[in-house]
N, C-alpha and C positions, 0 to 999 in steps of 0.2 A: 264725778264730773269730768267730762271729756276735755281734752286740750284743744285750744284753737290754734291751728298752724297758720302763721303769718309768713308769707313769702315775699321777700324784698326783691323786686325784679326791675330795677332801673339800670343805670350804668350806660356807658357809651362805647366800651371796647377799646379805649385809647391805649391801654397797655399792650394789646395784641396787634392793634392796627395804628401805630403812631403816625403813619404817613397817609392815612385815608380817613375820610369823613363819611364814607358810604357803607362800611361793613357793620354787621350786626354786633351787639354786645356778646360776650363769650357764652352767656347762658342760652343763647339761641343758635349757636353754631352747630351745624349737623356734623358730627364726627363719625358718621357711618351708621345711620339708623337710630342714633340717640343724641340728645342734647342734655346739657346740665339742668336746664329748667325741667325737662321731663324726668330726669333722675330725682329731682326734688319732689315733683308731683307724685311719683311712685312711692316715695318714702312716706308721704302723709296720707296714703290710702289705708294705712293701718287703722284698726278699729279703736285705737286709743285717741284718735283725733275726730273733731267735727269737720265740716266742710271748710275749705281754706279761704282765707282772706289774702288777696294779692295786691300789693302796692306796686304800681308800675307807671310808666310814662305813657301818655296818650298815643305816642308814636307806635307803641308795641301792642296796642289793644287787639288788633286783628290776629297777631301771632299767638298771643296768650289765649284768646278764646278758641282758636283752632286747636291748640294743644290740649286744652281742658276737655274739649269735645272728643278728641282722639283717644284720650285716656278715660273716657266714660264717666267724667264727673257730672253728676246731676245737679249738685248745689255748689254755689260759689259766691264770693263777694269780690268785686274788683273796684279798687279805688284808683282813679286816674290823676296823676300829677300833670299839670300843664307845663311845668318847668322842672328841670333837674335841681334838686335842693339837698342832695346827699342824704345820709342815713338818719340824722337827727330828726328830720321831718318825717321820714318813713316810719320810724319807731313810734313817734307821737301819733301818727295816723293809725297805727296798729291798734291803739287802745280805744279809740272813740266808739261809743255805742254799746260797750259791754259793761256788765256790772262789775264792781271792784274785785270780787273773789274769783273771777274767771281766769284760769291759767292760760298763758300765752307762750307758745314756742315760736321764736322769731328766727327764720332761716334765710340766710343769703341764698339766692337761687343759682349761684355760679360756683358752688363747691362740689367736689366729687367725693362721695362716701361709698366705699366698696360694699359694706354690709349693713343694709338698712335695718334688718331685724335686730342685730346686735345694738345698733344705736337706739332704736325705739325701746328696747328692753331697758337700756340705761336711763332713758328719759322717764319711763314708767316707774322705775325703781326709785328715782330721786324726786318724784312728784310729791311725796310726803313732806319734803322739806319746805315746800311752799304752800301746802294745802292742809296738812294735818295739824290739829290743835296742839299735839305734843311738841311739834317742832316749829310751829308757825311764828314767823316774824314777818309782819306785813310789809316790811321795807326791803326784804332780801330779793336780790336778782341773782340767778345762777348763770354762770358762763362756762361753756365747755372748752376745756384745754386738751390739746392733742399731744401725746407723748412724742417728742421729736425723734425721728430715726437718724437724723444727721443735722449738723448746723446749717442754717439757712438765713440769708439776708433778705429773703422775700416775704417773711412773715413777722407779725408782731408777737410778743411773748408776754407772759405774766408769771409772777412768783407768788407762792402761797405761804401763809403762815403754817407753822408745823403743829400748833396746838389745835384742840377741838376735834371731836369726832364728826363724821359726815363731811359735807362740803366745807372746805376751809376758806377763810377770808383771803381775798386777793390783796396782797400788801403792796404790789407794784406792777404797773403796766409798763412795757418797754416797746416803743415803736421799732420798726425794722432796724436792727443793729447791723454793724459790720460782721463779717464772718468770724473775725477774731473775738468780738464781744459775744457773738452768738454761742461760741464754744464755752465761754465763761458762764453765760446764763444757763446753759444746759447742765453744766457741772454744779450749779447751785440749785438744780431741780426745776428749772423753768419749763413751761409748757407753751406750745404754739397757741396763739389766740385764734380760735376758730370763728369767732363772731356770732356763734349760735347762742341765743339768750333764752332763758326760761324763768318766768315769774308771773305773778298775778298782775292784773290790770292796775290794782292799787299800788303795787311796788313800782311799776313803770311810771305811774303818775307822780309818785313821791320823788322819784329821781329827777323828773323834769321840774317839779315845783321847787326843788332844792337848788337846781343848777341851771335850768334853761326854761323858765316859765313862759317867756315870750313865744318860743317855737311851739310849745304845747297850745298856748292860747290861739295863735294864728291858725294852727292846723285844725283845731276843733271848730273855729269860726268858718274856715274855708270849707270844711265838710258840711257844717250846718247850713251854710248859705250856697251850697253847690247844687247841681242838678242830679236828682236821684231817680233811677229807674229800677223797677222790680218786676220780674217775670218768671214764674214757675221756679221759685227758690233760687233764682239767679239775680243778684243785685249789681248795679253799676252806678258808681258815684263819680261825677265830674266835679272836681273841686272849683271853688270860686277863684278865678284867676287874680282878681284885684287884691284879695286878701292873701292868697298864697304867695304872691310876688313879694310881699313884705318880709318873708322869712329869709334869714341869713343862711347861706349854704355852708353846712359844717357836718362833720361826722358825729354820730351818737357817742362813739368812744371818746373823742376829743372834748365835745361839749358837755357831756354828762358822766359817762361811765368811769372815766379815769379819776374823776373828782368825788364820785359817790362812795360813801363809806360802808355800804351794805352789799357789796358784790362778793359772791362766793364761787369758788371754782369747782367744777366737776372734771375729774381726770378721765380721759378716754385713751385707750390703747387700740385704735382701729386705723385702717387704711383711709386716710383723708388727705385731700390736697385742694388748695385754692389754685385752680388752673389759670393763674394770672400771667403766665408767660409761656413761651413755646417750649422751653425746656421741660416744664412740668407736663405739658401735653405730650411731648415725646416719651416721657417716662410711662405714661398711661398706654400709649400705642406699643411701646416695647414690651410691656407686660401682657398685652392682649393681641400681639401681632399675628398669632395663629388664626384669629377670627377674621383677619383682613387678607390673609395670604391667598393669592391666585397665581397658578403657574404661568398664565399668559402675561402676567405683569413682571416676570423676571427677565432681566436683560443682561446678557453677557458682554463684558468689555475686556480689553487686554490686561487691565489691572485687577480684574475680579468680576464682580457683578453687582447689580442693584435691583431692588424690588420696590415697585410702587405699591404702597399699602393702601393709601386712601387719598383721593383728590376731592377737596371741598371747595367752597366758594372762596377764591383768593388764596388758597394754600394747597400744598401737596406734601404728604408724609411719605418718606421712603426710607429704606434701609440699605446701606452700602456695605459691601464685603470687599475688603482690599487684601489680596493675597500677599504672602511674604515676598518682599522686594517689589511689590506693586507700587506704581507711582502714577497718580492722576496728572493730567496736564496742568501747567500753570495757566490760569484762566481768570476771567471775570464775567459778570452777568450785568447787563444793562437794565433789566426789567424786574429783577427779584433780589431780595436778601435771603440769607439762609441762617438757620440755627442748627448746630451740631451737638449731639450727645454721644460721647464715647461709651460703648457698651461692652467692648472687648479689645484687649491689646493696648498698645502704646503708639500714638500717631505723631509723626513729625508734621508740623503745620507751618506753612508759609502764609503770611497775611501782610500784604504790601511789602514793607522793608523789614518786617520782623520774622524770625524763625524761632519756634518753640515746640515743646512736646506737651501732649495731652494724654492722660491715661484714664482708666475706668471711672465712669460717672462724672468726669469733668466735661465742661461745656465751652462753646465758643460761638460768638456771633460773627457772621460774615456780612458786612454792609453791602448794599448795592454798589456796583462798579469797583469794588475793591479787588485787587489781584491776589489770588490765593491758590493753594495746592495742598493735597494730602499725600504723604509718603509713608510707606511701611518698610523701614530698613531693618526689621526684626525677622526672626524665623517663625513667628506665629501670626495668624491672620488678625486683621483689625475689623471690627464691626462698628458702624456709626449710624445712629438714627438721625435723620435729616428732615427739617421742616423748611420748605421753600415758600416764601411769602411774596406775593405780587400779582399783578394782573395778567402777566404773560409767564406761563410756567411750562416752557418747552425746551427740548434739547437744543433747538436752534438758537436759544439765548445763551450761547457759550462762545466767548471770544478767546481763542487759545493763543498763547505767546510762546510756550515751549511744550514739547511732547516727545517722550522717548519712543513712542510707537508711530511716529511719522504722520500725525494727524493735523499738523499746523499747515494751513494753506498759504 
């Protein structure tokens, strides 16, 4: 029996665009010929899957259909939410209309997985734990955990019991901890919570019946009483607004999964990231910067040079090279904020009235209108990945206060 891939495709992009209401959610951001939603679509084209079911907001219908057609999907199901109600409602909608023994793989659409083949092989290998009579427990839900490469306060974690072969029971979920606590969790064998779920329809129903029956009831009613269109193996369901509005907005993790006693973890040691902030996006660009390099986008400056790698809607990704003893001007920007990731060397940073140092893999946020500077007082070069975020991303948006190269007007 093939696996039904369910793609959760809501969200508002507030973590990447806190000052804007007009930007797309991160799964639809074009990062130079690819989006996270497209990466997810490519993953589920493997022959272990049926056609996808996509849970999305009515605002994104045109974009979703356009990308499905671009990637030559002939069959699909789209369920349109009239309001944002978080992931508990989305997971409940994933189940409606399928028989109890159907296996579902539930994917957030905004995660980056480097090796789809490796992931799909892992999914296929563990399918027996939810479908084979020898292992079958009709209540079990499997969740994929990523082996951390370093402590992070951007992800949730979970801990597994040590006994039992195969997928081990999740004994504790931990919401985004401090960096200090993240180190302790990793030392205890903790895994990043990927949010990717795998189980039968019956198992997901069981989880809702036990911990959040109202959300399940309203979702099934909203679907049953919604508007349904079917055309050439492509279905579109518009949920009943009046019923769907009754649902309380909450995450599936918080409402159900963290309380459910039949969650088991699958360990993954693959390149994965939730591109929920610009620092994670910078890491991806740093890893793939050769794909974006163009000689015409290299600009020399007295302190070194910079390369514009990719200009997207409302953002610009660039790499700075600061030569030994190079000093950028003390400056501010009126129309943009910046995020920096140190990829080589040790940088002396001025940010308003503070002066501090940042080294390899450390990050810093530069708010709009803050006065800042980078200095290299070492004998080795500094390299920095930079994301500029704003509506005006030009070199003219630089107000200089001090400059050793005589560029203050």
